[in-house]
N, C-alpha and C positions, 0 to 999 in steps of 0.2 A: 505494500499500499504506499509507504514510502517512497517509492520509485513513480508513483501515478502522480500524488501531489506533495512535492518538496515542503516540509513543514518549516514553519520559522523557527521552533525549537519543540525540543521532545523533553517530558519528564516522564522518567521511569521510578519504578520500584525495583529492588532487589528481588524480592520474592513474588513470582508471578507465577501463573501455571503454564504448563508446557514449555515454556523459555526462560528461564531468570533474567534478569535487568543487565546484568554485565554481559549475558552473551548476545544480547539486543543490542548494546552500547558497541560491543568488538563489532557486530556485524555492519552497523549504522558507520564507525570510522574505516571500515576497509572497501568501502563503496566511494569512490574520488567523487561524484556526484552529489554526496551526501555528508562528506568528513566534514564538511563548516557547517552545519548544523547543529546547533549547540545542545548539549544534551545534561539536564540535570536529574541527579537521582532525589528522590523523596521516600525513604525507608525506614523501618524500624530496627533495620540491622544496624547494632552499634559497634560490630567489629571494627578495629582500626585496620585490620588486614583489608577486609571489605571496601572501605572508605579511599585506602591507599591503592587498591586495583581500580576502581572506579576512576580516580585521579589519573594513572596511568595509561588507562584506555582512552583518556579524553573528556572525562565529564568534565563539568565547568563550575558543579556546584553540587554539595550532597549536604540535603535538608535532613534531620531528624524527623521521623515522626513523632507526635508526642510532647516531643520539646522545641519544636516550632510549629508553631500556631499556622491556622488557614491563613490569617493576615499576612503572616511570614513568607508562606510559601506564593502567595499573590504577588507580592513587593519583588519577589525573586523573579518570578516569571516575567512579570513587566520588565523589569530592567534587563532581562536576558531577551526579551524580545525587541527591544529598542522603545518601551513605553517607562521612561523612566518616571512619571509624575503619576503611576498606578493606570488603574483600568478606568475607561470611559464612562 
């Protein structure tokens, strides 16, 4: 689907059914036409190794569910999408 309509950004959880978020992130960054799409992780996974792997793979942000409220998530998404003033 990402090839059909290139997104402005992607938000992934580490723990997803079928394919985990790190695998999706790796797949996105392996494709030349998608590698410039910013990817943010929003996950309950607090393991430092997971955060480090996400950063190594090209994630531009890693927010923790529970400690980062929805308003923080929205603010980060708007900033990454080029909307620094927040949602319209």
